[in-house]
C-alpha positions as a Markdown table, in Angstrom:
| # | Residue | x | y | z |
|---|---|---|---|---|
| 1 | Met | -0.1 | 0.0 | 0.5 |
| 2 | Thr | 1.7 | 3.2 | -1.1 |
| 3 | Ala | 1.8 | 6.7 | 1.5 |
| 4 | Ala | -0.7 | 7.8 | -0.8 |
| 5 | Ser | -3.3 | 4.5 | -0.5 |
| 6 | Leu | -2.9 | 5.0 | 3.4 |
| 7 | Leu | -3.9 | 8.6 | 3.6 |
| 8 | Arg | -7.0 | 7.9 | 1.1 |
| 9 | Leu | -7.7 | 4.8 | 3.5 |
| 10 | Leu | -7.6 | 7.1 | 6.8 |
| 11 | Leu | -9.1 | 10.6 | 5.5 |
| 12 | Leu | -11.7 | 7.6 | 4.8 |
| 13 | Ser | -12.2 | 6.3 | 8.1 |
| 14 | Ala | -12.2 | 9.9 | 9.2 |
| 15 | Ile | -15.0 | 10.9 | 7.2 |
| 16 | Trp | -17.3 | 7.8 | 7.5 |
| 17 | Gly | -16.2 | 7.9 | 11.7 |
| 18 | Gly | -17.4 | 11.7 | 12.0 |
| 19 | Ser | -20.5 | 11.0 | 10.1 |
| 20 | Phe | -21.8 | 9.6 | 13.1 |
| 21 | Leu | -20.5 | 12.7 | 15.4 |
| 22 | Leu | -23.1 | 15.0 | 12.7 |
| 23 | Ile | -25.4 | 12.6 | 13.0 |
| 24 | Arg | -25.7 | 12.4 | 16.7 |
| 25 | Ile | -25.6 | 16.3 | 16.9 |
| 26 | Gly | -28.3 | 16.8 | 14.0 |
| 27 | Ala | -31.2 | 14.4 | 14.2 |
| 28 | Pro | -32.0 | 15.7 | 17.3 |
| 29 | Ala | -32.2 | 19.4 | 16.3 |
| 30 | Leu | -33.5 | 18.5 | 12.7 |
| 31 | Gly | -35.3 | 15.1 | 13.1 |
| 32 | Pro | -33.8 | 11.9 | 11.5 |
| 33 | Val | -35.9 | 12.6 | 8.3 |
| 34 | Pro | -35.4 | 16.0 | 7.6 |
| 35 | Leu | -31.4 | 15.6 | 8.0 |
| 36 | Met | -31.5 | 12.6 | 5.6 |
| 37 | Glu | -33.5 | 13.8 | 2.9 |
| 38 | Ala | -30.7 | 16.8 | 2.8 |
| 39 | Arg | -28.3 | 14.2 | 3.5 |
| 40 | Val | -28.8 | 11.9 | 0.1 |
| 41 | Leu | -30.0 | 15.4 | -1.9 |
| 42 | Leu | -26.7 | 17.3 | -1.2 |
| 43 | Ala | -24.8 | 13.5 | -2.4 |
| 44 | Ala | -26.5 | 13.6 | -5.5 |
| 45 | Leu | -26.2 | 17.4 | -6.4 |
| 46 | Phe | -22.5 | 16.6 | -5.9 |
| 47 | Leu | -22.4 | 13.2 | -7.8 |
| 48 | Ala | -24.3 | 14.9 | -10.4 |
| 49 | Ala | -21.8 | 17.7 | -10.8 |
| 50 | Val | -18.6 | 15.1 | -10.8 |
| 51 | Ala | -20.5 | 13.2 | -13.8 |
| 52 | Leu | -21.1 | 16.0 | -15.6 |
| 53 | Val | -17.1 | 16.7 | -15.1 |
| 54 | Leu | -16.5 | 13.2 | -15.8 |
| 55 | Arg | -18.8 | 12.1 | -18.5 |
| 56 | Arg | -20.3 | 9.8 | -16.4 |
| 57 | Pro | -24.1 | 9.0 | -17.5 |
| 58 | Leu | -26.3 | 7.7 | -15.5 |
| 59 | Ala | -28.2 | 5.6 | -18.2 |
| 60 | Trp | -31.7 | 5.8 | -15.7 |
| 61 | Arg | -33.7 | 4.2 | -17.9 |
| 62 | Thr | -32.1 | 1.5 | -18.1 |
| 63 | His | -31.2 | 0.9 | -14.5 |
| 64 | Trp | -34.3 | 2.6 | -12.5 |
| 65 | Arg | -35.0 | -0.2 | -10.6 |
| 66 | His | -31.7 | -1.3 | -9.3 |
| 67 | Tyr | -31.0 | 2.1 | -8.2 |
| 68 | Leu | -34.4 | 2.9 | -6.5 |
| 69 | Leu | -33.6 | -1.0 | -5.2 |
| 70 | Val | -29.8 | 0.1 | -3.9 |
| 71 | Gly | -30.7 | 3.2 | -2.6 |
| 72 | Phe | -33.5 | 2.3 | -0.2 |
| 73 | Leu | -31.3 | -0.3 | 0.7 |
| 74 | Asn | -27.8 | 1.0 | 0.8 |
| 75 | Ser | -29.1 | 4.9 | 1.9 |
| 76 | Ala | -32.8 | 5.5 | 2.6 |
| 77 | Leu | -33.3 | 2.8 | 4.9 |
| 78 | Pro | -30.5 | 2.5 | 7.4 |
| 79 | Phe | -29.8 | 6.2 | 7.1 |
| 80 | Leu | -32.9 | 6.6 | 8.8 |
| 81 | Leu | -32.6 | 3.7 | 11.1 |
| 82 | Phe | -29.4 | 5.2 | 11.9 |
| 83 | Gly | -31.2 | 8.9 | 12.5 |
| 84 | Tyr | -33.9 | 7.5 | 14.3 |
| 85 | Ala | -31.3 | 5.3 | 16.6 |
| 86 | Ala | -29.0 | 9.0 | 17.1 |
| 87 | Leu | -32.0 | 10.2 | 19.5 |
| 88 | Thr | -30.7 | 8.0 | 22.4 |
| 89 | Leu | -27.5 | 6.5 | 21.6 |
| 90 | Ser | -23.6 | 7.9 | 21.7 |
| 91 | Ala | -21.8 | 8.1 | 18.5 |
| 92 | Ala | -19.4 | 5.5 | 19.9 |
| 93 | Met | -22.1 | 3.0 | 19.7 |
| 94 | Leu | -23.6 | 3.4 | 16.1 |
| 95 | Ser | -20.1 | 3.8 | 14.5 |
| 96 | Ile | -19.6 | 0.0 | 16.8 |
| 97 | Leu | -22.6 | -1.6 | 15.2 |
| 98 | Asn | -22.4 | 0.0 | 12.2 |
| 99 | Ala | -19.4 | -2.4 | 12.4 |
| 100 | Thr | -21.0 | -5.6 | 12.4 |
| 101 | Ser | -22.4 | -5.0 | 9.1 |
| 102 | Pro | -19.8 | -7.9 | 8.0 |
| 103 | Leu | -21.3 | -10.2 | 10.1 |
| 104 | Trp | -24.4 | -9.7 | 8.5 |
| 105 | Gly | -22.7 | -10.3 | 4.9 |
| 106 | Ala | -21.2 | -13.5 | 5.4 |
| 107 | Leu | -24.5 | -15.2 | 7.0 |
| 108 | Ile | -26.8 | -13.2 | 4.0 |
| 109 | Gly | -24.1 | -14.6 | 1.6 |
| 110 | Ala | -23.9 | -17.8 | 2.9 |
| 111 | Ala | -27.6 | -18.0 | 2.6 |
| 112 | Trp | -28.2 | -15.9 | -1.0 |
| 113 | Gln | -25.0 | -19.1 | -2.0 |
| 114 | Arg | -27.2 | -21.7 | 0.5 |
| 115 | Ala | -23.3 | -22.5 | 1.4 |
| 116 | Pro | -22.7 | -23.6 | 5.0 |
| 117 | Leu | -20.2 | -21.4 | 7.0 |
| 118 | Gly | -16.9 | -22.7 | 7.7 |
| 119 | Arg | -15.5 | -23.0 | 11.9 |
| 120 | Arg | -13.5 | -19.5 | 11.2 |
| 121 | Thr | -17.1 | -17.4 | 9.9 |
| 122 | Leu | -18.7 | -19.0 | 12.6 |
| 123 | Ala | -16.3 | -18.1 | 15.4 |
| 124 | Gly | -16.4 | -14.3 | 13.8 |
| 125 | Leu | -20.0 | -14.2 | 14.4 |
| 126 | Ala | -19.9 | -15.8 | 17.6 |
| 127 | Leu | -17.4 | -12.7 | 18.6 |
| 128 | Gly | -19.7 | -10.1 | 17.0 |
| 129 | Val | -22.4 | -11.2 | 19.3 |
| 130 | Ala | -20.2 | -11.5 | 22.2 |
| 131 | Gly | -18.9 | -8.0 | 21.4 |
| 132 | Val | -22.3 | -5.9 | 21.2 |
| 133 | Gly | -23.2 | -7.8 | 24.4 |
| 134 | Leu | -20.6 | -6.6 | 25.6 |
| 135 | Leu | -21.1 | -3.1 | 24.4 |
| 136 | Val | -24.5 | -2.8 | 25.5 |
| 137 | Gly | -24.9 | -4.5 | 28.5 |
| 138 | Phe | -22.7 | -2.6 | 30.2 |
| 139 | Asp | -23.6 | 0.9 | 29.1 |
| 140 | Arg | -25.6 | 3.4 | 30.8 |
| 141 | Val | -27.2 | 4.2 | 27.7 |
| 142 | Ala | -28.9 | 1.0 | 27.2 |
| 143 | Leu | -30.4 | 1.9 | 30.1 |
| 144 | Gln | -32.3 | 4.4 | 28.8 |
| 145 | Pro | -36.3 | 5.0 | 27.3 |
| 146 | Gly | -36.1 | 3.5 | 24.1 |
| 147 | Ala | -32.5 | 2.5 | 24.0 |
| 148 | Gly | -33.5 | -1.0 | 23.2 |
| 149 | Ala | -35.7 | -0.2 | 19.9 |
| 150 | Ala | -32.1 | 2.1 | 19.0 |
| 151 | Ile | -30.0 | -0.1 | 19.2 |
| 152 | Ala | -32.4 | -3.0 | 17.1 |
| 153 | Ala | -32.5 | -0.1 | 14.5 |
| 154 | Ser | -29.0 | 0.7 | 14.0 |
| 155 | Leu | -28.4 | -3.4 | 13.7 |
| 156 | Ala | -31.3 | -3.2 | 11.4 |
| 157 | Ala | -29.0 | -0.4 | 9.3 |
| 158 | Ala | -26.1 | -2.8 | 9.6 |
| 159 | Leu | -28.1 | -5.6 | 8.3 |
| 160 | Cys | -29.6 | -3.6 | 5.3 |
| 161 | Tyr | -25.5 | -2.5 | 4.0 |
| 162 | Ala | -25.0 | -6.4 | 3.7 |
| 163 | Val | -28.1 | -7.1 | 2.1 |
| 164 | Ala | -27.1 | -3.9 | 0.1 |
| 165 | Ser | -23.9 | -5.2 | -0.9 |
| 166 | Asn | -24.8 | -8.9 | -1.7 |
| 167 | Tyr | -27.4 | -7.7 | -4.2 |
| 168 | Thr | -25.0 | -5.1 | -5.7 |
| 169 | Lys | -22.0 | -8.1 | -6.1 |
| 170 | Ala | -24.9 | -10.6 | -7.3 |
| 171 | Ala | -26.3 | -7.8 | -9.7 |
| 172 | Lys | -23.5 | -6.3 | -11.6 |
| 173 | Thr | -24.7 | -4.5 | -13.8 |
| 174 | Val | -24.3 | -0.9 | -13.1 |
| 175 | Glu | -20.9 | 0.5 | -12.3 |
| 176 | Pro | -19.7 | 1.6 | -9.1 |
| 177 | Phe | -19.3 | 5.3 | -9.3 |
| 178 | Ala | -23.3 | 5.4 | -10.9 |
| 179 | Asn | -24.5 | 3.1 | -8.2 |
| 180 | Ala | -23.5 | 5.9 | -5.5 |
| 181 | His | -25.0 | 8.6 | -7.8 |
| 182 | Gly | -27.7 | 6.8 | -8.9 |
| 183 | Ser | -28.3 | 5.6 | -5.4 |
| 184 | Met | -28.6 | 8.9 | -4.1 |
| 185 | Trp | -31.4 | 10.0 | -6.2 |
| 186 | Ala | -33.7 | 8.0 | -5.6 |
| 187 | Ala | -32.8 | 7.6 | -1.9 |
| 188 | Ser | -33.9 | 11.5 | -2.4 |
| 189 | Leu | -37.4 | 10.3 | -4.0 |
| 190 | Leu | -38.1 | 7.5 | -1.6 |
| 191 | Leu | -37.2 | 9.7 | 1.4 |
| 192 | Leu | -39.7 | 12.8 | -0.3 |
| 193 | Pro | -43.1 | 10.7 | 1.6 |
| 194 | Ala | -41.4 | 10.8 | 4.7 |
| 195 | Leu | -40.1 | 14.4 | 4.7 |
| 196 | Leu | -43.8 | 15.6 | 3.8 |
| 197 | Ala | -44.9 | 13.5 | 6.9 |
| 198 | Phe | -42.4 | 14.6 | 9.8 |
| 199 | Pro | -41.1 | 18.1 | 8.2 |
| 200 | Pro | -38.4 | 20.1 | 10.3 |
| 201 | Ala | -40.0 | 21.6 | 13.5 |
| 202 | Val | -38.3 | 24.4 | 14.1 |
| 203 | Thr | -36.0 | 26.6 | 11.4 |
| 204 | Pro | -32.4 | 25.0 | 11.6 |
| 205 | Ala | -29.6 | 27.2 | 13.3 |
| 206 | Ala | -26.4 | 28.0 | 10.9 |
| 207 | Gly | -24.2 | 25.5 | 12.7 |
| 208 | Ile | -27.1 | 22.6 | 11.6 |
| 209 | Val | -26.8 | 24.2 | 8.3 |
| 210 | Ala | -23.4 | 23.5 | 7.8 |
| 211 | Ile | -23.5 | 20.2 | 9.6 |
| 212 | Val | -26.0 | 18.8 | 7.4 |
| 213 | Ala | -24.1 | 20.1 | 4.0 |
| 214 | Ala | -20.8 | 18.5 | 5.5 |
| 215 | Leu | -22.8 | 15.3 | 6.0 |
| 216 | Gly | -24.2 | 15.2 | 2.5 |
| 217 | Val | -21.1 | 16.3 | 0.3 |
| 218 | Val | -18.1 | 15.3 | 2.4 |
| 219 | Cys | -19.5 | 12.5 | 4.3 |
| 220 | Thr | -21.1 | 11.1 | 1.6 |
| 221 | Gly | -20.2 | 12.5 | -1.8 |
| 222 | Val | -16.9 | 12.8 | -1.5 |
| 223 | Ala | -16.5 | 9.5 | 0.6 |
| 224 | Tyr | -18.3 | 7.6 | -2.2 |
| 225 | Leu | -15.4 | 8.7 | -4.5 |
| 226 | Leu | -12.4 | 8.3 | -2.0 |
| 227 | Tyr | -14.0 | 4.8 | -2.3 |
| 228 | Phe | -14.0 | 3.9 | -5.2 |
| 229 | Arg | -10.1 | 5.5 | -6.0 |
| 230 | Leu | -9.0 | 3.3 | -3.1 |
| 231 | Ile | -10.6 | -0.2 | -4.5 |
| 232 | Asp | -9.2 | 1.0 | -7.5 |
| 233 | Asp | -5.5 | 1.6 | -5.7 |
| 234 | Ile | -5.7 | -1.8 | -3.3 |
| 235 | Gly | -8.3 | -3.7 | -3.6 |
| 236 | Ala | -11.8 | -4.6 | -2.4 |
| 237 | Ala | -10.3 | -7.2 | 0.0 |
| 238 | Pro | -8.0 | -4.5 | 1.6 |
| 239 | Ala | -10.1 | -1.8 | 1.2 |
| 240 | Leu | -12.4 | -3.5 | 4.3 |
| 241 | Thr | -10.2 | -2.1 | 6.6 |
| 242 | Val | -12.3 | 1.2 | 6.7 |
| 243 | Thr | -14.6 | -1.4 | 8.5 |
| 244 | Phe | -12.1 | -1.8 | 11.4 |
| 245 | Leu | -11.0 | 1.9 | 11.5 |
| 246 | Ile | -14.4 | 3.3 | 11.3 |
| 247 | Pro | -15.5 | 3.1 | 15.1 |
| 248 | Leu | -12.2 | 4.1 | 16.4 |
| 249 | Phe | -12.8 | 7.5 | 14.6 |
| 250 | Gly | -16.3 | 7.8 | 15.9 |
| 251 | Thr | -15.3 | 6.6 | 19.4 |
| 252 | Phe | -12.9 | 10.0 | 19.4 |
| 253 | Phe | -15.2 | 12.2 | 17.9 |
| 254 | Gly | -17.6 | 11.9 | 20.4 |
| 255 | Trp | -15.2 | 11.1 | 22.8 |
| 256 | Leu | -13.6 | 14.9 | 22.3 |
| 257 | Phe | -16.6 | 16.7 | 20.6 |
| 258 | Leu | -19.8 | 15.0 | 22.6 |
| 259 | Asp | -17.3 | 14.4 | 25.7 |
| 260 | Glu | -19.1 | 10.6 | 25.5 |
| 261 | Ala | -17.4 | 8.6 | 27.9 |
| 262 | Ile | -15.4 | 5.7 | 27.2 |
| 263 | Gly | -15.6 | 2.7 | 29.8 |
| 264 | Trp | -13.9 | -0.2 | 29.6 |
| 265 | His | -16.9 | -2.1 | 28.2 |
| 266 | Thr | -16.7 | 0.7 | 24.8 |
| 267 | Leu | -12.9 | -0.8 | 24.4 |
| 268 | Ala | -13.7 | -3.9 | 25.1 |
| 269 | Gly | -16.8 | -4.4 | 23.1 |
| 270 | Gly | -15.2 | -2.5 | 19.7 |
| 271 | Ala | -12.6 | -4.6 | 19.8 |
| 272 | Val | -14.5 | -8.0 | 20.0 |
| 273 | Val | -16.6 | -7.0 | 17.4 |
| 274 | Ile | -13.7 | -6.2 | 15.2 |
| 275 | Ala | -12.3 | -9.4 | 15.8 |
| 276 | Gly | -15.0 | -11.0 | 15.1 |
| 277 | Thr | -15.5 | -8.9 | 11.8 |
| 278 | Ala | -12.1 | -9.9 | 10.9 |
| 279 | Leu | -12.6 | -13.4 | 11.2 |
| 280 | Val | -15.5 | -13.2 | 9.3 |
| 281 | Thr | -14.3 | -11.6 | 6.2 |
| 282 | Gly | -11.1 | -13.5 | 6.4 |
| 283 | Phe | -8.6 | -10.1 | 7.2 |
| 284 | Ser | -5.4 | -10.6 | 8.1 |
| 285 | Pro | -1.9 | -8.3 | 7.9 |
| 286 | Arg | -1.6 | -11.3 | 5.7 |
| 287 | Met | -3.5 | -11.6 | 3.5 |
| 288 | Leu | -2.9 | -8.1 | 2.5 |
| 289 | Ala | 0.6 | -9.2 | 1.7 |
| 290 | Leu | -0.4 | -12.4 | -0.2 |
| 291 | Arg | -2.6 | -10.5 | -2.5 |
| 292 | Lys | 0.0 | -7.6 | -3.0 |
| 293 | Glu | 3.0 | -10.5 | -3.9 |
| 294 | Ala | 0.1 | -11.9 | -6.4 |
| 295 | Ala | -0.9 | -8.7 | -8.0 |
| 296 | Asn | 2.9 | -8.0 | -8.8 |
| 297 | Ala | 4.0 | -10.9 | -10.1 |
């Protein structure tokens, strides 16, 4: 991995880790639905400008059903679920629960392909469940009213990402940038009825407007471009490293800016979840070295 790729990896991890901080601030102030509608619409406009510069057509007449499905599973629904969860949970807990997505992906992939799970994958899933239990079982936030529903919503959002990932891998009909661009427009349309039903309760302050802009343009639009560039540079498997780094940044930003407590259970639960994810995905430094040697051969 070159220094430039490492920098992109760390930057992407920081951006996506920071998104949970912004959601934690923006959702209570603006409401989950207005916040997420603004997020996907701003991301769509940003990616449309990039597509215009790069001359990357959407071919929406051909792929509109695909964009709607990906937009629903990969953006509209999980964003809403995390927005709802952010009314109760800390940024640290949100980011760690998000890291369970590869665990869900392993289960869905096995069911999709009708293949039995190996011992390594089963061990990783067990660790993931134990890590989530450790994280929420000793956290005072989990005792608050509505915390159980918020935790379930976060896990459901991670499940949505896993379903979307397995679907896009199986479909293989649209290239990655068009997937991101088209799905953002689809998510904007899908969230519009919810926005009409749950409009912003108050006029947002300038600080909240800045948070919304950062969440839409930076944490969604720019992040997608960084992610696709990273996949081109180092491959899809090494890019999974971002999954392990997001909780670190999410926890750090929550502590730094929101004064969220970091207890032993936060660190231990996060570490166990990440270890389980590493087992499930087969990630290891040795794996990266072998892939690099094979690519250079």
